[in-house]
N, C-alpha and C positions, 0 to 999 in steps of 0.2 A: 772183827780182827782184820787188820792193814796189811796185805801184802803187796811186793812188787810182782808184776808179770815177767817172766823171763823169755815169754814165747807167746803170739798172738791166741787167744782162745776165744771161740766163737760165743757170742753171748756174754762175755765176760769182758773181755778188753782187749788190747793190743799189748805189744811188748814194751815192758818199763813203764806202763798205767800203774798208778798207785790204786788199788781196788780194794772195798770191804768184803769180806765173806765170811760165812760162818767158821767158827775154830775147828770145827770137825772137817769140812772141806780142804780148808787149807793142811791141817796135821797129817790127814790120811790120805789127801791124794795130791793136791798141789806141790806140796812140799817135798815128800818123798819121789816124786816124779820127775822132779828138776823144772818145772813148769812154773813156779813162783818162790820165792824167800819171803821172809818177815820184813816189815817194813822197820827196821831196827834205825837211829838217828845215822848212824855212820852209813848204811846202806842205801839210806835218803839222801846224801851228800853225793855218794858215789853216784846213785842215778842220776842226781842232777847235773851233774857234769857231763854224763853220756847222753843225756837227752839234748844239752847246749851242745855238743859236738855232733850229734847226729842231726838236727835241726839245720845245720849248712848244709850237708850232704842230701836230705829230705828235699830242701828247695829244688834242686835238681832233680830229682825223682818225680818230684810231682809235676815239674813241666813237663818232663818226657812223658809222665801218663797221660798228663791234660789233651798233649798233644794227639798221642796212639788213640785217647777217647773220642776225640773229635774224628779222627780218621774211620774210626769203627762205628761211629753214627751214623755215616755216610753207607757204609757196606751192606750189601745186599747178599745173602749167602742162600743158593739155591740147591735143594735137594730132590732128586727124581726117586720115586718109589712106587713099586707096585700098589695098586688099589684096588680094594672092590668097587662094585657099581655106586655103591652108597657115599662115596669118597672117603671111606677110611681105607687105611694102607694098612699092608702087611708088614709089621714090624712097625718100628716107630724111630723120629730122631731123637738122640740122646745129647748129654751133655758133652759125652766125649767127641763126638760126630762133632758136635759145633765146634769143640777145642780144637780140632784137628783142621777144621776148614778155615778157621782163623789162622791157624798156626801156617797151612799153605799160602794164603795170600798175603800174609803181614812177616812171616818169618818170625813172628811175635809168641814164642812157648807159653799159653795159658794151661793152666792145669785144668781138667775137666771139672774140679770141684769150685773154679769159680765162676763158672758158667752157671748162675741160678736161674736154674729151670725146675719151675715146680713139679711139675709132671713131663714125662716123654710126649712129643709132638704125634700125634696118632692120626691126624686128619688132614687133607689137601688145604692149603691155605697160607695166610701171610700170618705172622707170629711174631710181636717183639719179645726179645730174649734180652736181658741183663745180664751185664760180663763185668765181672770186680777186675779193675786192673790193677788199683792201690787203693786200700783203705775204703775210702767213701768214695771213691771215682769210680761210679758205675754206668758206662754209657750204655744205650739200649742198640742190640743190632737185630735187623729185619731178616728171619728166616722165612723163606717161602719152600712150602712143600709143593712138589708137583707131580702130574700122572706121569710115569714111566710110559712111553709109547710102545705098543706090542709092534710086531714086524709087520702086522699087515695094516695097521695105522700110518706107521712109516712111509710105506709104499704108496698109500692113499696119499699124504700129505706130498710125498714126492712127485706123483702123477698129477696131484691138483696145481704145482708148483708150476710143473713141466706146462700144463696148458695155458697157465695164466702167463707164462714167458714166450709161448707162442702166439697168444693172441696179442700181448703187446708187439713183439717183432711184426706181426701181420699189420698192426694198426699204424706203424713205424713206417713200415715198407709202403703203405697205402697214401700215407702224407707225404712222404718223400715223392712217391708217383704224382701225386697232384702237384708238388711245386715243380717239378720237371716239367708238368703239362702248361701251368703257368710260366713259365719261363718260354717255352717253345712260342706263346703265344704272342 
């Protein structure tokens, strides 16, 4: 049985697509829930007119979606997580966290269902995640999960950085003294 979809349906098609489905599925689920209508000749003519009008609007949307996709391809999202010794995290990075991070960086509202994450990220490292921007436009975003430093590790890194800075300052002072001595000679 042919039906015209009124809404996007995962695994079946997009709005205004004409699809073949089993009669029971159409009569008992799609049509009563307002997801589809039967593909009668008059309904097909109306659909064709709507599709023509929508095609003009869709060109701009596709252009904007491609620009966003190009920008998302370059994005790196960093998440700091508490970890065990083996590199496993306490908790995980999920689709909602990725969608929120994209929203913060781009002010573009992406639904968590549009983040195509097979399973939550539970290990330290780098992962490529597809994000559905528009129909078949799905750029990959680089997600990096890093170890969250403890207060002791932060203090140790600060001390190390301070020691490097002092050493660099001492070397710079020594070079300056050498130049002064050369000028005096």
